[in-house]
C-alpha positions in Angstrom: 1.0 21.1 -13.2 4.6 20.3 -13.7 6.0 17.9 -16.6 8.6 16.5 -14.7 6.5 15.1 -12.1 4.8 11.9 -13.7 4.6 10.7 -17.6 2.6 8.1 -18.8 3.4 4.5 -18.5 2.0 2.6 -21.9 1.4 -0.8 -21.6 0.3 -2.0 -25.3 -1.8 -4.9 -23.7 -4.1 -2.7 -21.3 -6.9 -0.2 -22.8 -6.3 3.3 -22.5 -8.1 3.9 -19.0 -6.0 1.8 -17.3 -3.2 2.9 -18.6 -3.8 6.5 -17.3 -5.2 5.1 -13.8 -2.0 3.2 -13.5 -0.1 6.4 -14.5 -2.0 8.8 -12.1 -2.8 5.9 -9.0 1.1 5.6 -9.1 1.7 9.6 -8.6 -0.7 10.1 -6.0 0.7 7.3 -4.1 4.5 8.5 -4.5 3.6 12.1 -3.8 4.0 13.1 -6.8 0.1 14.4 -7.0 0.0 15.9 -3.3 -3.5 15.9 -0.8 -6.1 18.6 -1.8 -4.3 18.8 -5.3 -6.7 19.6 -8.2 -6.9 17.5 -11.1 -8.3 18.9 -13.9 -9.4 16.8 -17.2 -8.3 18.7 -19.9 -5.3 19.9 -18.2 -3.8 16.1 -18.2 -5.8 15.2 -21.1 -3.2 17.4 -22.9 0.2 16.1 -20.7 -0.7 12.8 -21.1 -1.2 13.1 -24.8 -4.8 11.4 -24.7 -8.6 12.3 -24.9 -10.6 13.3 -22.0 -12.3 10.4 -21.6 -10.0 7.8 -20.8 -8.6 10.6 -18.0 -12.3 11.0 -16.9 -12.3 6.9 -16.4 -9.4 6.5 -14.8 -10.8 9.4 -12.2 -14.1 7.9 -11.6 -11.8 4.5 -11.1 -9.6 6.4 -8.5 -12.3 7.8 -6.9 -13.7 4.3 -5.8 -10.3 3.1 -4.6 -10.5 6.5 -2.5 -7.6 8.4 -3.7 -9.4 11.2 -5.3 -12.8 13.0 -4.8 -14.8 13.8 -7.4 -16.9 17.0 -7.1 -19.7 18.1 -9.6 -18.8 21.1 -11.4 -15.0 21.4 -10.1 -13.6 18.4 -11.2 -11.6 16.2 -9.5 -9.3 16.7 -5.7 -6.4 14.2 -4.7 -7.9 12.9 -1.3 -6.6 13.1 2.3 -7.2 10.8 5.0 -8.2 12.4 8.7 -6.4 10.0 11.7 -9.8 8.3 11.9 -9.7 7.1 8.4 -6.4 5.6 8.8 -7.3 4.0 12.2 -10.6 3.0 10.6 -8.5 1.1 8.2 -5.7 -0.3 10.2 -8.2 -1.3 12.2 -9.9 -3.6 9.3 -6.1 -4.5 8.4 -5.1 -6.1 11.8 -8.0 -8.1 12.0 -7.3 -9.6 8.2 -3.8 -10.0 9.2 -4.6 -11.7 12.4 -7.1 -14.0 10.2 -4.2 -14.5 6.9 -1.5 -15.0 9.0 -3.4 -17.6 11.2 -4.3 -19.4 8.2 -1.0 -19.2 6.9 0.4 -21.2 9.7 -1.7 -24.2 8.5 -1.9 -23.6 5.1 1.5 -22.1 3.4 3.6 -24.7 1.5 7.6 -25.6 2.2 8.0 -23.9 -1.1 6.4 -21.1 0.3 8.3 -20.5 3.4 11.7 -20.3 1.5 10.0 -17.5 -0.5 8.8 -15.6 2.2 12.1 -16.0 4.4 14.4 -14.7 0.5 11.9 -12.0 0.7 13.1 -11.0 4.3 16.4 -11.3 3.4 15.6 -8.9 0.4 13.8 -6.1 2.9 16.8 -6.0 5.1 19.2 -5.8 2.6 16.8 -2.8 1.0 17.2 -1.0 4.8 20.9 -1.6 4.7 20.8 0.5 0.9 18.5 2.9 2.3 15.9 2.5 -0.8 12.8 3.5 1.0 10.3 2.3 -2.2 12.0 -0.9 -2.5 11.4 -1.3 1.8 7.9 -0.5 1.0 7.2 -2.8 -1.8 9.1 -5.8 -0.1 7.2 -5.2 2.7 4.0 -5.3 1.0 5.2 -8.8 -1.2 6.2 -10.3 2.3 2.6 -9.6 3.3 0.8 -10.4 -0.2 2.5 -13.6 0.5 1.3 -14.9 3.2 -2.6 -13.5 1.8 -1.8 -15.5 -1.1 -1.0 -18.6 1.1 -5.0 -19.0 2.4 -6.0 -19.2 -1.1 -9.1 -17.2 -0.3 -9.5 -14.9 -3.4 -11.9 -12.6 -1.1 -9.7 -11.8 1.5 -6.6 -11.5 -0.8 -8.8 -8.9 -2.6 -9.7 -7.1 0.2 -6.1 -6.6 1.8 -5.6 -5.2 -1.5 -7.7 -2.4 -1.5 -6.6 -1.4 2.0 -2.9 -1.6 1.1 -3.2 1.1 -1.9 -5.2 3.4 0.5 -2.2 3.3 3.0 0.6 3.3 0.7 1.5 7.1 1.0 1.3 6.9 4.9 3.4 3.5 5.0 6.4 5.5 3.0 6.5 8.2 6.1 5.9 5.4 8.3 9.3 4.1 6.7 11.1 7.5 6.7 11.5 6.9 10.8 14.4 5.1 11.3 13.2 3.8 14.6 10.6 1.8 13.7 12.8 -0.5 11.5 14.2 -2.5 13.8 10.8 -3.7 15.3 9.4 -4.6 11.7 12.0 -6.9 11.0 11.3 -8.1 14.8 7.9 -8.4 13.9 8.7 -10.2 10.2 10.8 -12.7 11.8 8.2 -13.8 14.3 5.5 -14.2 11.7 7.8 -16.5 10.2 8.7 -18.2 13.4 5.6 -19.1 14.0 4.5 -20.1 9.7 7.3 -22.4 10.5 6.0 -23.7 14.0 2.4 -24.0 12.2 1.8 -21.7 15.3 -1.8 -20.2 14.3 -2.7 -18.6 17.6 1.0 -17.1 18.2 1.0 -16.0 14.6 -2.4 -13.8 14.9 -1.0 -12.6 17.5 2.5 -11.4 16.1 0.7 -10.2 12.9 -1.6 -8.1 15.2 0.9 -7.0 17.5 2.9 -5.7 14.0 -0.2 -4.0 12.8 -0.5 -1.9 16.4 2.3 -1.1 16.2 2.4 0.1 12.2 -0.7 2.2 13.3 0.8 3.9 15.9 3.8 5.2 13.8 1.8 5.9 10.6 -0.2 8.1 12.7 2.6 9.7 14.3 4.4 10.7 11.0 0.7 12.2 9.9 1.0 14.1 13.1 4.5 15.4 12.5 3.6 16.0 8.7 0.5 18.2 9.8 2.6 20.9 12.3 5.3 21.4 10.0 
């Protein structure tokens, strides 16, 4: 396990297990730890400068987010997703995005709409600058703001869990430059629907957006598998 790939991100306000969890989750989502890689408690503890207990607890937390698999007597392994897993998650995401955007068309405040437009401007600037992690993060913020405007805590939490699982694959998707103009057009269509309080149009635009994401994410996964 190469020392240069990731380091513990200390935070004095969080329990040590959460610090280890955040560090390992970030390493998985950004590809520093790859699907199929073995995660041994003793090696991780030594590398991160902690005892095995917070590492063990963090691995259990990662298992709950479907990012690792704990195998008896063999330790943990970074999980990959099958095409079916991705399709299943994105089918749920499509329904949730449609619901959230429809609600946002009715509930989003004028201030929220201004913030949404500002995020879209930053998103387009990140595209111009070709900074993939900023593009992914701003896209995530754009959709999170829509969910936040629904004021439905359960809907927001479910959405966050799905976003975490798909982050690796969205990054692969964004590397396909041909997808970018369509994403911008979808975002602008969603903003227009919210601005016009058109819930039906908002739902349709959001679900079409996820359908498009699905096709590109699957293409990126297939390209990776053929290399």
